[in-house]
Predicted model as a PDB file, atoms N, CA, C, CB and O in Angstrom, pLDDT in the B-factor column:
MODEL        1                                                                  
ATOM      1  N   MET A   1       2.243   2.434   9.166  1.00 83.00           N  
ATOM      2  CA  MET A   1       2.432   3.820   8.778  1.00 83.00           C  
ATOM      3  C   MET A   1       1.233   4.274   7.952  1.00 83.00           C  
ATOM      4  CB  MET A   1       3.753   4.000   7.985  1.00 83.00           C  
ATOM      5  O   MET A   1       0.917   3.669   6.928  1.00 83.00           O  
ATOM      6  N   ASN A   2       0.575   5.326   8.390  1.00 92.00           N  
ATOM      7  CA  ASN A   2      -0.531   5.908   7.648  1.00 92.00           C  
ATOM      8  C   ASN A   2      -0.003   7.025   6.763  1.00 92.00           C  
ATOM      9  CB  ASN A   2      -1.628   6.432   8.603  1.00 92.00           C  
ATOM     10  O   ASN A   2       0.864   7.798   7.172  1.00 92.00           O  
ATOM     11  N   THR A   3      -0.528   7.105   5.551  1.00 93.00           N  
ATOM     12  CA  THR A   3      -0.120   8.159   4.631  1.00 93.00           C  
ATOM     13  C   THR A   3      -1.326   9.009   4.262  1.00 93.00           C  
ATOM     14  CB  THR A   3       0.534   7.563   3.364  1.00 93.00           C  
ATOM     15  O   THR A   3      -2.469   8.639   4.528  1.00 93.00           O  
ATOM     16  N   LEU A   4      -1.058  10.138   3.653  1.00 90.00           N  
ATOM     17  CA  LEU A   4      -2.119  11.050   3.243  1.00 90.00           C  
ATOM     18  C   LEU A   4      -3.074  10.371   2.267  1.00 90.00           C  
ATOM     19  CB  LEU A   4      -1.524  12.309   2.610  1.00 90.00           C  
ATOM     20  O   LEU A   4      -4.265  10.680   2.239  1.00 90.00           O  
ATOM     21  N   ARG A   5      -2.558   9.463   1.484  1.00 88.00           N  
ATOM     22  CA  ARG A   5      -3.394   8.744   0.524  1.00 88.00           C  
ATOM     23  C   ARG A   5      -4.473   7.923   1.210  1.00 88.00           C  
ATOM     24  CB  ARG A   5      -2.539   7.841  -0.340  1.00 88.00           C  
ATOM     25  O   ARG A   5      -5.545   7.721   0.639  1.00 88.00           O  
ATOM     26  N   GLN A   6      -4.219   7.447   2.413  1.00 90.00           N  
ATOM     27  CA  GLN A   6      -5.159   6.593   3.131  1.00 90.00           C  
ATOM     28  C   GLN A   6      -6.177   7.375   3.957  1.00 90.00           C  
ATOM     29  CB  GLN A   6      -4.405   5.658   4.027  1.00 90.00           C  
ATOM     30  O   GLN A   6      -7.118   6.786   4.488  1.00 90.00           O  
ATOM     31  N   ALA A   7      -6.006   8.679   4.073  1.00 92.00           N  
ATOM     32  CA  ALA A   7      -6.926   9.496   4.868  1.00 92.00           C  
ATOM     33  C   ALA A   7      -8.290   9.576   4.189  1.00 92.00           C  
ATOM     34  CB  ALA A   7      -6.351  10.913   5.080  1.00 92.00           C  
ATOM     35  O   ALA A   7      -8.383   9.517   2.963  1.00 92.00           O  
ATOM     36  N   LYS A   8      -9.334   9.708   4.980  1.00 94.00           N  
ATOM     37  CA  LYS A   8     -10.705   9.760   4.478  1.00 94.00           C  
ATOM     38  C   LYS A   8     -11.167  11.212   4.341  1.00 94.00           C  
ATOM     39  CB  LYS A   8     -11.656   8.978   5.412  1.00 94.00           C  
ATOM     40  O   LYS A   8     -10.662  12.102   5.025  1.00 94.00           O  
ATOM     41  N   VAL A   9     -12.123  11.432   3.457  1.00 95.00           N  
ATOM     42  CA  VAL A   9     -12.692  12.761   3.247  1.00 95.00           C  
ATOM     43  C   VAL A   9     -13.308  13.258   4.557  1.00 95.00           C  
ATOM     44  CB  VAL A   9     -13.759  12.737   2.108  1.00 95.00           C  
ATOM     45  O   VAL A   9     -13.999  12.511   5.248  1.00 95.00           O  
ATOM     46  N   GLY A  10     -13.051  14.522   4.891  1.00 97.00           N  
ATOM     47  CA  GLY A  10     -13.580  15.126   6.111  1.00 97.00           C  
ATOM     48  C   GLY A  10     -12.655  15.004   7.307  1.00 97.00           C  
ATOM     49  O   GLY A  10     -12.923  15.591   8.356  1.00 97.00           O  
ATOM     50  N   GLN A  11     -11.586  14.262   7.171  1.00 96.00           N  
ATOM     51  CA  GLN A  11     -10.632  14.063   8.258  1.00 96.00           C  
ATOM     52  C   GLN A  11      -9.636  15.218   8.318  1.00 96.00           C  
ATOM     53  CB  GLN A  11      -9.890  12.729   8.085  1.00 96.00           C  
ATOM     54  O   GLN A  11      -9.262  15.769   7.283  1.00 96.00           O  
ATOM     55  N   THR A  12      -9.210  15.582   9.516  1.00 97.00           N  
ATOM     56  CA  THR A  12      -8.107  16.515   9.705  1.00 97.00           C  
ATOM     57  C   THR A  12      -6.955  15.712  10.285  1.00 97.00           C  
ATOM     58  CB  THR A  12      -8.507  17.724  10.640  1.00 97.00           C  
ATOM     59  O   THR A  12      -7.104  15.069  11.324  1.00 97.00           O  
ATOM     60  N   VAL A  13      -5.808  15.748   9.620  1.00 97.00           N  
ATOM     61  CA  VAL A  13      -4.653  14.952  10.025  1.00 97.00           C  
ATOM     62  C   VAL A  13      -3.458  15.866  10.250  1.00 97.00           C  
ATOM     63  CB  VAL A  13      -4.324  13.875   8.962  1.00 97.00           C  
ATOM     64  O   VAL A  13      -3.449  17.017   9.814  1.00 97.00           O  
ATOM     65  N   THR A  14      -2.449  15.339  10.937  1.00 97.00           N  
ATOM     66  CA  THR A  14      -1.223  16.074  11.203  1.00 97.00           C  
ATOM     67  C   THR A  14      -0.060  15.347  10.548  1.00 97.00           C  
ATOM     68  CB  THR A  14      -0.987  16.237  12.726  1.00 97.00           C  
ATOM     69  O   THR A  14       0.043  14.123  10.625  1.00 97.00           O  
ATOM     70  N   VAL A  15       0.814  16.110   9.904  1.00 97.00           N  
ATOM     71  CA  VAL A  15       1.977  15.531   9.235  1.00 97.00           C  
ATOM     72  C   VAL A  15       3.002  15.119  10.283  1.00 97.00           C  
ATOM     73  CB  VAL A  15       2.598  16.534   8.223  1.00 97.00           C  
ATOM     74  O   VAL A  15       3.374  15.917  11.143  1.00 97.00           O  
ATOM     75  N   VAL A  16       3.459  13.867  10.210  1.00 96.00           N  
ATOM     76  CA  VAL A  16       4.469  13.340  11.123  1.00 96.00           C  
ATOM     77  C   VAL A  16       5.846  13.388  10.473  1.00 96.00           C  
ATOM     78  CB  VAL A  16       4.123  11.899  11.540  1.00 96.00           C  
ATOM     79  O   VAL A  16       6.831  13.769  11.107  1.00 96.00           O  
ATOM     80  N   LYS A  17       5.904  12.994   9.186  1.00 95.00           N  
ATOM     81  CA  LYS A  17       7.185  12.903   8.504  1.00 95.00           C  
ATOM     82  C   LYS A  17       6.981  12.940   7.000  1.00 95.00           C  
ATOM     83  CB  LYS A  17       7.929  11.628   8.913  1.00 95.00           C  
ATOM     84  O   LYS A  17       5.948  12.498   6.497  1.00 95.00           O  
ATOM     85  N   LEU A  18       7.961  13.463   6.286  1.00 94.00           N  
ATOM     86  CA  LEU A  18       7.953  13.439   4.824  1.00 94.00           C  
ATOM     87  C   LEU A  18       8.976  12.426   4.340  1.00 94.00           C  
ATOM     88  CB  LEU A  18       8.251  14.845   4.236  1.00 94.00           C  
ATOM     89  O   LEU A  18      10.128  12.431   4.774  1.00 94.00           O  
ATOM     90  N   HIS A  19       8.544  11.567   3.444  1.00 93.00           N  
ATOM     91  CA  HIS A  19       9.449  10.606   2.834  1.00 93.00           C  
ATOM     92  C   HIS A  19       9.781  11.120   1.441  1.00 93.00           C  
ATOM     93  CB  HIS A  19       8.821   9.167   2.784  1.00 93.00           C  
ATOM     94  O   HIS A  19       9.154  12.066   0.963  1.00 93.00           O  
ATOM     95  N   GLY A  20      10.738  10.521   0.799  1.00 88.00           N  
ATOM     96  CA  GLY A  20      11.111  10.958  -0.537  1.00 88.00           C  
ATOM     97  C   GLY A  20      12.468  11.629  -0.512  1.00 88.00           C  
ATOM     98  O   GLY A  20      13.037  11.878   0.550  1.00 88.00           O  
ATOM     99  N   GLU A  21      12.976  11.915  -1.693  1.00 90.00           N  
ATOM    100  CA  GLU A  21      14.318  12.480  -1.817  1.00 90.00           C  
ATOM    101  C   GLU A  21      14.330  13.659  -2.771  1.00 90.00           C  
ATOM    102  CB  GLU A  21      15.301  11.418  -2.290  1.00 90.00           C  
ATOM    103  O   GLU A  21      13.491  13.763  -3.666  1.00 90.00           O  
ATOM    104  N   GLY A  22      15.280  14.532  -2.570  1.00 90.00           N  
ATOM    105  CA  GLY A  22      15.601  15.589  -3.513  1.00 90.00           C  
ATOM    106  C   GLY A  22      14.471  16.511  -3.894  1.00 90.00           C  
ATOM    107  O   GLY A  22      13.767  17.050  -3.040  1.00 90.00           O  
ATOM    108  N   ALA A  23      14.304  16.688  -5.209  1.00 92.00           N  
ATOM    109  CA  ALA A  23      13.373  17.674  -5.750  1.00 92.00           C  
ATOM    110  C   ALA A  23      11.919  17.387  -5.381  1.00 92.00           C  
ATOM    111  CB  ALA A  23      13.508  17.733  -7.248  1.00 92.00           C  
ATOM    112  O   ALA A  23      11.140  18.318  -5.173  1.00 92.00           O  
ATOM    113  N   VAL A  24      11.551  16.128  -5.300  1.00 90.00           N  
ATOM    114  CA  VAL A  24      10.166  15.783  -4.968  1.00 90.00           C  
ATOM    115  C   VAL A  24       9.837  16.213  -3.543  1.00 90.00           C  
ATOM    116  CB  VAL A  24       9.927  14.268  -5.137  1.00 90.00           C  
ATOM    117  O   VAL A  24       8.803  16.837  -3.304  1.00 90.00           O  
ATOM    118  N   LYS A  25      10.696  15.888  -2.615  1.00 93.00           N  
ATOM    119  CA  LYS A  25      10.495  16.277  -1.217  1.00 93.00           C  
ATOM    120  C   LYS A  25      10.499  17.791  -1.083  1.00 93.00           C  
ATOM    121  CB  LYS A  25      11.582  15.661  -0.317  1.00 93.00           C  
ATOM    122  O   LYS A  25       9.681  18.344  -0.348  1.00 93.00           O  
ATOM    123  N   ARG A  26      11.388  18.462  -1.768  1.00 94.00           N  
ATOM    124  CA  ARG A  26      11.483  19.923  -1.738  1.00 94.00           C  
ATOM    125  C   ARG A  26      10.191  20.566  -2.257  1.00 94.00           C  
ATOM    126  CB  ARG A  26      12.690  20.399  -2.576  1.00 94.00           C  
ATOM    127  O   ARG A  26       9.714  21.555  -1.699  1.00 94.00           O  
ATOM    128  N   ARG A  27       9.633  19.996  -3.327  1.00 93.00           N  
ATOM    129  CA  ARG A  27       8.387  20.532  -3.902  1.00 93.00           C  
ATOM    130  C   ARG A  27       7.237  20.410  -2.919  1.00 93.00           C  
ATOM    131  CB  ARG A  27       8.036  19.803  -5.208  1.00 93.00           C  
ATOM    132  O   ARG A  27       6.437  21.335  -2.781  1.00 93.00           O  
ATOM    133  N   ILE A  28       7.146  19.271  -2.231  1.00 93.00           N  
ATOM    134  CA  ILE A  28       6.089  19.080  -1.227  1.00 93.00           C  
ATOM    135  C   ILE A  28       6.253  20.086  -0.092  1.00 93.00           C  
ATOM    136  CB  ILE A  28       6.115  17.632  -0.670  1.00 93.00           C  
ATOM    137  O   ILE A  28       5.272  20.670   0.369  1.00 93.00           O  
ATOM    138  N   MET A  29       7.475  20.288   0.354  1.00 94.00           N  
ATOM    139  CA  MET A  29       7.729  21.249   1.426  1.00 94.00           C  
ATOM    140  C   MET A  29       7.416  22.676   0.970  1.00 94.00           C  
ATOM    141  CB  MET A  29       9.190  21.152   1.895  1.00 94.00           C  
ATOM    142  O   MET A  29       6.916  23.476   1.760  1.00 94.00           O  
ATOM    143  N   ASP A  30       7.701  23.003  -0.279  1.00 94.00           N  
ATOM    144  CA  ASP A  30       7.407  24.333  -0.815  1.00 94.00           C  
ATOM    145  C   ASP A  30       5.908  24.610  -0.872  1.00 94.00           C  
ATOM    146  CB  ASP A  30       8.008  24.482  -2.204  1.00 94.00           C  
ATOM    147  O   ASP A  30       5.486  25.765  -0.842  1.00 94.00           O  
ATOM    148  N   MET A  31       5.105  23.550  -0.955  1.00 93.00           N  
ATOM    149  CA  MET A  31       3.647  23.708  -0.957  1.00 93.00           C  
ATOM    150  C   MET A  31       3.105  23.965   0.453  1.00 93.00           C  
ATOM    151  CB  MET A  31       2.981  22.459  -1.552  1.00 93.00           C  
ATOM    152  O   MET A  31       1.911  24.216   0.615  1.00 93.00           O  
ATOM    153  N   GLY A  32       3.956  23.908   1.458  1.00 94.00           N  
ATOM    154  CA  GLY A  32       3.536  24.174   2.826  1.00 94.00           C  
ATOM    155  C   GLY A  32       3.282  22.931   3.651  1.00 94.00           C  
ATOM    156  O   GLY A  32       2.831  23.029   4.793  1.00 94.00           O  
ATOM    157  N   ILE A  33       3.559  21.776   3.101  1.00 95.00           N  
ATOM    158  CA  ILE A  33       3.352  20.524   3.837  1.00 95.00           C  
ATOM    159  C   ILE A  33       4.656  20.174   4.537  1.00 95.00           C  
ATOM    160  CB  ILE A  33       2.891  19.358   2.884  1.00 95.00           C  
ATOM    161  O   ILE A  33       5.573  19.615   3.934  1.00 95.00           O  
ATOM    162  N   THR A  34       4.722  20.514   5.819  1.00 94.00           N  
ATOM    163  CA  THR A  34       5.906  20.245   6.626  1.00 94.00           C  
ATOM    164  C   THR A  34       5.479  19.548   7.915  1.00 94.00           C  
ATOM    165  CB  THR A  34       6.682  21.560   6.937  1.00 94.00           C  
ATOM    166  O   THR A  34       4.288  19.470   8.218  1.00 94.00           O  
ATOM    167  N   LYS A  35       6.445  19.045   8.666  1.00 95.00           N  
ATOM    168  CA  LYS A  35       6.175  18.326   9.910  1.00 95.00           C  
ATOM    169  C   LYS A  35       5.358  19.206  10.858  1.00 95.00           C  
ATOM    170  CB  LYS A  35       7.499  17.885  10.585  1.00 95.00           C  
ATOM    171  O   LYS A  35       5.690  20.369  11.083  1.00 95.00           O  
ATOM    172  N   GLY A  36       4.286  18.631  11.407  1.00 96.00           N  
ATOM    173  CA  GLY A  36       3.439  19.338  12.363  1.00 96.00           C  
ATOM    174  C   GLY A  36       2.285  20.109  11.738  1.00 96.00           C  
ATOM    175  O   GLY A  36       1.440  20.630  12.466  1.00 96.00           O  
ATOM    176  N   THR A  37       2.223  20.198  10.427  1.00 96.00           N  
ATOM    177  CA  THR A  37       1.166  20.936   9.740  1.00 96.00           C  
ATOM    178  C   THR A  37      -0.127  20.128   9.745  1.00 96.00           C  
ATOM    179  CB  THR A  37       1.585  21.272   8.293  1.00 96.00           C  
ATOM    180  O   THR A  37      -0.110  18.916   9.527  1.00 96.00           O  
ATOM    181  N   GLU A  38      -1.256  20.809   9.997  1.00 97.00           N  
ATOM    182  CA  GLU A  38      -2.553  20.150   9.931  1.00 97.00           C  
ATOM    183  C   GLU A  38      -3.084  20.237   8.507  1.00 97.00           C  
ATOM    184  CB  GLU A  38      -3.552  20.784  10.933  1.00 97.00           C  
ATOM    185  O   GLU A  38      -2.985  21.274   7.852  1.00 97.00           O  
ATOM    186  N   ILE A  39      -3.651  19.128   8.041  1.00 97.00           N  
ATOM    187  CA  ILE A  39      -4.197  19.050   6.688  1.00 97.00           C  
ATOM    188  C   ILE A  39      -5.631  18.540   6.782  1.00 97.00           C  
ATOM    189  CB  ILE A  39      -3.325  18.122   5.771  1.00 97.00           C  
ATOM    190  O   ILE A  39      -5.896  17.527   7.429  1.00 97.00           O  
ATOM    191  N   TYR A  40      -6.556  19.250   6.131  1.00 97.00           N  
ATOM    192  CA  TYR A  40      -7.956  18.830   6.069  1.00 97.00           C  
ATOM    193  C   TYR A  40      -8.209  18.211   4.700  1.00 97.00           C  
ATOM    194  CB  TYR A  40      -8.928  20.035   6.332  1.00 97.00           C  
ATOM    195  O   TYR A  40      -7.920  18.830   3.676  1.00 97.00           O  
ATOM    196  N   ILE A  41      -8.742  17.003   4.675  1.00 96.00           N  
ATOM    197  CA  ILE A  41      -9.023  16.298   3.425  1.00 96.00           C  
ATOM    198  C   ILE A  41     -10.396  16.748   2.921  1.00 96.00           C  
ATOM    199  CB  ILE A  41      -8.974  14.736   3.624  1.00 96.00           C  
ATOM    200  O   ILE A  41     -11.420  16.409   3.515  1.00 96.00           O  
ATOM    201  N   ARG A  42     -10.413  17.513   1.826  1.00 96.00           N  
ATOM    202  CA  ARG A  42     -11.659  18.060   1.284  1.00 96.00           C  
ATOM    203  C   ARG A  42     -12.364  17.094   0.348  1.00 96.00           C  
ATOM    204  CB  ARG A  42     -11.383  19.351   0.556  1.00 96.00           C  
ATOM    205  O   ARG A  42     -13.543  16.794   0.536  1.00 96.00           O  
ATOM    206  N   LYS A  43     -11.653  16.606  -0.656  1.00 95.00           N  
ATOM    207  CA  LYS A  43     -12.254  15.727  -1.665  1.00 95.00           C  
ATOM    208  C   LYS A  43     -11.224  14.737  -2.175  1.00 95.00           C  
ATOM    209  CB  LYS A  43     -12.832  16.548  -2.836  1.00 95.00           C  
ATOM    210  O   LYS A  43     -10.018  14.976  -2.111  1.00 95.00           O  
ATOM    211  N   VAL A  44     -11.722  13.630  -2.679  1.00 93.00           N  
ATOM    212  CA  VAL A  44     -10.871  12.670  -3.388  1.00 93.00           C  
ATOM    213  C   VAL A  44     -11.590  12.351  -4.689  1.00 93.00           C  
ATOM    214  CB  VAL A  44     -10.595  11.355  -2.526  1.00 93.00           C  
ATOM    215  O   VAL A  44     -12.781  12.037  -4.682  1.00 93.00           O  
ATOM    216  N   ALA A  45     -10.880  12.429  -5.795  1.00 93.00           N  
ATOM    217  CA  ALA A  45     -11.476  12.145  -7.099  1.00 93.00           C  
ATOM    218  C   ALA A  45     -12.000  10.717  -7.139  1.00 93.00           C  
ATOM    219  CB  ALA A  45     -10.454  12.371  -8.228  1.00 93.00           C  
ATOM    220  O   ALA A  45     -11.522   9.866  -6.389  1.00 93.00           O  
ATOM    221  N   PRO A  46     -12.977  10.440  -8.004  1.00 90.00           N  
ATOM    222  CA  PRO A  46     -13.577   9.097  -8.064  1.00 90.00           C  
ATOM    223  C   PRO A  46     -12.568   7.948  -8.223  1.00 90.00           C  
ATOM    224  CB  PRO A  46     -14.548   9.045  -9.203  1.00 90.00           C  
ATOM    225  O   PRO A  46     -12.763   6.872  -7.657  1.00 90.00           O  
ATOM    226  N   LEU A  47     -11.515   8.169  -8.977  1.00 87.00           N  
ATOM    227  CA  LEU A  47     -10.516   7.117  -9.145  1.00 87.00           C  
ATOM    228  C   LEU A  47      -9.341   7.256  -8.168  1.00 87.00           C  
ATOM    229  CB  LEU A  47      -9.998   7.128 -10.570  1.00 87.00           C  
ATOM    230  O   LEU A  47      -8.352   6.530  -8.264  1.00 87.00           O  
ATOM    231  N   GLY A  48      -9.468   8.205  -7.224  1.00 81.00           N  
ATOM    232  CA  GLY A  48      -8.460   8.351  -6.175  1.00 81.00           C  
ATOM    233  C   GLY A  48      -7.325   9.307  -6.492  1.00 81.00           C  
ATOM    234  O   GLY A  48      -6.415   9.471  -5.680  1.00 81.00           O  
ATOM    235  N   ASP A  49      -7.359   9.936  -7.649  1.00 87.00           N  
ATOM    236  CA  ASP A  49      -6.258  10.835  -8.019  1.00 87.00           C  
ATOM    237  C   ASP A  49      -6.824  12.015  -8.790  1.00 87.00           C  
ATOM    238  CB  ASP A  49      -5.177  10.090  -8.866  1.00 87.00           C  
ATOM    239  O   ASP A  49      -7.376  11.785  -9.867  1.00 87.00           O  
ATOM    240  N   PRO A  50      -6.738  13.240  -8.341  1.00 93.00           N  
ATOM    241  CA  PRO A  50      -5.961  13.753  -7.215  1.00 93.00           C  
ATOM    242  C   PRO A  50      -6.758  13.812  -5.913  1.00 93.00           C  
ATOM    243  CB  PRO A  50      -5.438  15.126  -7.544  1.00 93.00           C  
ATOM    244  O   PRO A  50      -7.949  13.502  -5.866  1.00 93.00           O  
ATOM    245  N   ILE A  51      -6.053  14.222  -4.865  1.00 95.00           N  
ATOM    246  CA  ILE A  51      -6.638  14.437  -3.538  1.00 95.00           C  
ATOM    247  C   ILE A  51      -6.658  15.948  -3.321  1.00 95.00           C  
ATOM    248  CB  ILE A  51      -5.817  13.683  -2.388  1.00 95.00           C  
ATOM    249  O   ILE A  51      -5.632  16.611  -3.482  1.00 95.00           O  
ATOM    250  N   GLU A  52      -7.813  16.496  -2.959  1.00 96.00           N  
ATOM    251  CA  GLU A  52      -7.901  17.934  -2.695  1.00 96.00           C  
ATOM    252  C   GLU A  52      -7.877  18.158  -1.190  1.00 96.00           C  
ATOM    253  CB  GLU A  52      -9.191  18.550  -3.329  1.00 96.00           C  
ATOM    254  O   GLU A  52      -8.682  17.583  -0.457  1.00 96.00           O  
ATOM    255  N   VAL A  53      -6.949  18.998  -0.732  1.00 96.00           N  
ATOM    256  CA  VAL A  53      -6.761  19.237   0.700  1.00 96.00           C  
ATOM    257  C   VAL A  53      -6.712  20.740   0.983  1.00 96.00           C  
ATOM    258  CB  VAL A  53      -5.466  18.552   1.203  1.00 96.00           C  
ATOM    259  O   VAL A  53      -6.518  21.553   0.080  1.00 96.00           O  
ATOM    260  N   THR A  54      -6.892  21.085   2.250  1.00 97.00           N  
ATOM    261  CA  THR A  54      -6.699  22.456   2.706  1.00 97.00           C  
ATOM    262  C   THR A  54      -5.487  22.452   3.628  1.00 97.00           C  
ATOM    263  CB  THR A  54      -7.983  23.019   3.435  1.00 97.00           C  
ATOM    264  O   THR A  54      -5.462  21.742   4.633  1.00 97.00           O  
ATOM    265  N   VAL A  55      -4.477  23.257   3.275  1.00 96.00           N  
ATOM    266  CA  VAL A  55      -3.233  23.360   4.030  1.00 96.00           C  
ATOM    267  C   VAL A  55      -2.951  24.832   4.285  1.00 96.00           C  
ATOM    268  CB  VAL A  55      -2.048  22.683   3.272  1.00 96.00           C  
ATOM    269  O   VAL A  55      -2.910  25.631   3.349  1.00 96.00           O  
ATOM    270  N   ARG A  56      -2.757  25.191   5.549  1.00 94.00           N  
ATOM    271  CA  ARG A  56      -2.401  26.565   5.916  1.00 94.00           C  
ATOM    272  C   ARG A  56      -3.333  27.610   5.304  1.00 94.00           C  
ATOM    273  CB  ARG A  56      -0.980  26.852   5.493  1.00 94.00           C  
ATOM    274  O   ARG A  56      -2.897  28.697   4.924  1.00 94.00           O  
ATOM    275  N   GLY A  57      -4.627  27.265   5.213  1.00 94.00           N  
ATOM    276  CA  GLY A  57      -5.615  28.225   4.742  1.00 94.00           C  
ATOM    277  C   GLY A  57      -5.810  28.289   3.237  1.00 94.00           C  
ATOM    278  O   GLY A  57      -6.574  29.133   2.770  1.00 94.00           O  
ATOM    279  N   TYR A  58      -5.167  27.452   2.466  1.00 93.00           N  
ATOM    280  CA  TYR A  58      -5.411  27.451   1.026  1.00 93.00           C  
ATOM    281  C   TYR A  58      -5.671  26.030   0.532  1.00 93.00           C  
ATOM    282  CB  TYR A  58      -4.217  28.070   0.273  1.00 93.00           C  
ATOM    283  O   TYR A  58      -5.294  25.049   1.173  1.00 93.00           O  
ATOM    284  N   GLU A  59      -6.325  25.951  -0.624  1.00 96.00           N  
ATOM    285  CA  GLU A  59      -6.683  24.659  -1.197  1.00 96.00           C  
ATOM    286  C   GLU A  59      -5.594  24.179  -2.138  1.00 96.00           C  
ATOM    287  CB  GLU A  59      -8.022  24.745  -1.934  1.00 96.00           C  
ATOM    288  O   GLU A  59      -5.004  24.962  -2.883  1.00 96.00           O  
ATOM    289  N   LEU A  60      -5.339  22.886  -2.091  1.00 94.00           N  
ATOM    290  CA  LEU A  60      -4.247  22.295  -2.846  1.00 94.00           C  
ATOM    291  C   LEU A  60      -4.679  20.924  -3.352  1.00 94.00           C  
ATOM    292  CB  LEU A  60      -2.965  22.188  -1.981  1.00 94.00           C  
ATOM    293  O   LEU A  60      -5.342  20.173  -2.637  1.00 94.00           O  
ATOM    294  N   SER A  61      -4.303  20.602  -4.582  1.00 94.00           N  
ATOM    295  CA  SER A  61      -4.554  19.268  -5.129  1.00 94.00           C  
ATOM    296  C   SER A  61      -3.228  18.535  -5.238  1.00 94.00           C  
ATOM    297  CB  SER A  61      -5.264  19.346  -6.520  1.00 94.00           C  
ATOM    298  O   SER A  61      -2.252  19.061  -5.775  1.00 94.00           O  
ATOM    299  N   LEU A  62      -3.207  17.309  -4.718  1.00 93.00           N  
ATOM    300  CA  LEU A  62      -1.994  16.493  -4.726  1.00 93.00           C  
ATOM    301  C   LEU A  62      -2.206  15.220  -5.515  1.00 93.00           C  
ATOM    302  CB  LEU A  62      -1.559  16.159  -3.304  1.00 93.00           C  
ATOM    303  O   LEU A  62      -3.288  14.633  -5.486  1.00 93.00           O  
ATOM    304  N   ARG A  63      -1.181  14.797  -6.212  1.00 93.00           N  
ATOM    305  CA  ARG A  63      -1.235  13.497  -6.872  1.00 93.00           C  
ATOM    306  C   ARG A  63      -1.179  12.397  -5.823  1.00 93.00           C  
ATOM    307  CB  ARG A  63      -0.078  13.341  -7.891  1.00 93.00           C  
ATOM    308  O   ARG A  63      -0.682  12.593  -4.714  1.00 93.00           O  
ATOM    309  N   ARG A  64      -1.696  11.250  -6.198  1.00 90.00           N  
ATOM    310  CA  ARG A  64      -1.715  10.101  -5.280  1.00 90.00           C  
ATOM    311  C   ARG A  64      -0.299   9.709  -4.859  1.00 90.00           C  
ATOM    312  CB  ARG A  64      -2.420   8.900  -5.939  1.00 90.00           C  
ATOM    313  O   ARG A  64      -0.073   9.353  -3.703  1.00 90.00           O  
ATOM    314  N   GLU A  65       0.656   9.773  -5.794  1.00 91.00           N  
ATOM    315  CA  GLU A  65       2.050   9.412  -5.491  1.00 91.00           C  
ATOM    316  C   GLU A  65       2.649  10.370  -4.459  1.00 91.00           C  
ATOM    317  CB  GLU A  65       2.903   9.423  -6.781  1.00 91.00           C  
ATOM    318  O   GLU A  65       3.426   9.951  -3.601  1.00 91.00           O  
ATOM    319  N   ASP A  66       2.291  11.645  -4.541  1.00 91.00           N  
ATOM    320  CA  ASP A  66       2.790  12.614  -3.564  1.00 91.00           C  
ATOM    321  C   ASP A  66       2.173  12.358  -2.192  1.00 91.00           C  
ATOM    322  CB  ASP A  66       2.488  14.053  -4.024  1.00 91.00           C  
ATOM    323  O   ASP A  66       2.839  12.513  -1.168  1.00 91.00           O  
ATOM    324  N   GLY A  67       0.904  11.969  -2.173  1.00 90.00           N  
ATOM    325  CA  GLY A  67       0.228  11.660  -0.914  1.00 90.00           C  
ATOM    326  C   GLY A  67       0.847  10.482  -0.181  1.00 90.00           C  
ATOM    327  O   GLY A  67       0.792  10.415   1.047  1.00 90.00           O  
ATOM    328  N   GLU A  68       1.434   9.556  -0.922  1.00 92.00           N  
ATOM    329  CA  GLU A  68       2.081   8.403  -0.297  1.00 92.00           C  
ATOM    330  C   GLU A  68       3.357   8.788   0.433  1.00 92.00           C  
ATOM    331  CB  GLU A  68       2.389   7.351  -1.338  1.00 92.00           C  
ATOM    332  O   GLU A  68       3.815   8.045   1.301  1.00 92.00           O  
ATOM    333  N   MET A  69       3.939   9.931   0.101  1.00 93.00           N  
ATOM    334  CA  MET A  69       5.188  10.380   0.730  1.00 93.00           C  
ATOM    335  C   MET A  69       4.971  11.140   2.032  1.00 93.00           C  
ATOM    336  CB  MET A  69       5.951  11.250  -0.226  1.00 93.00           C  
ATOM    337  O   MET A  69       5.931  11.450   2.737  1.00 93.00           O  
ATOM    338  N   VAL A  70       3.706  11.442   2.355  1.00 95.00           N  
ATOM    339  CA  VAL A  70       3.380  12.219   3.545  1.00 95.00           C  
ATOM    340  C   VAL A  70       2.848  11.287   4.609  1.00 95.00           C  
ATOM    341  CB  VAL A  70       2.355  13.331   3.226  1.00 95.00           C  
ATOM    342  O   VAL A  70       1.735  10.776   4.481  1.00 95.00           O  
ATOM    343  N   GLU A  71       3.621  11.053   5.661  1.00 95.00           N  
ATOM    344  CA  GLU A  71       3.183  10.215   6.784  1.00 95.00           C  
ATOM    345  C   GLU A  71       2.378  11.067   7.736  1.00 95.00           C  
ATOM    346  CB  GLU A  71       4.390   9.562   7.517  1.00 95.00           C  
ATOM    347  O   GLU A  71       2.792  12.168   8.098  1.00 95.00           O  
ATOM    348  N   ILE A  72       1.204  10.547   8.150  1.00 95.00           N  
ATOM    349  CA  ILE A  72       0.282  11.310   9.000  1.00 95.00           C  
ATOM    350  C   ILE A  72      -0.068  10.562  10.270  1.00 95.00           C  
ATOM    351  CB  ILE A  72      -0.987  11.641   8.239  1.00 95.00           C  
ATOM    352  O   ILE A  72       0.228   9.379  10.438  1.00 95.00           O  
ATOM    353  N   ARG A  73      -0.720  11.315  11.164  1.00 94.00           N  
ATOM    354  CA  ARG A  73      -1.289  10.681  12.367  1.00 94.00           C  
ATOM    355  C   ARG A  73      -2.643  11.277  12.595  1.00 94.00           C  
ATOM    356  CB  ARG A  73      -0.377  10.872  13.625  1.00 94.00           C  
ATOM    357  O   ARG A  73      -3.327  10.908  13.549  1.00 94.00           O  
TER     358      ARG A  73                                                      
ENDMDL                                                                          
END                                                                             
């Protein structure tokens, strides 16, 4: 299983599934990260946290823990 955390800078990936429960999953979905959405990996901080991505035309920074909940292909 590949997750958003494992994606490389410059890659465009597609969301396959969201893992997690309750409020955390809801927050990720509210940010526009849903099944079938394309995500472009813009930057990753030197220590790996946060990850800066482009989703649905806007820029978003995600924590590493949140990136692990997003399964990609």
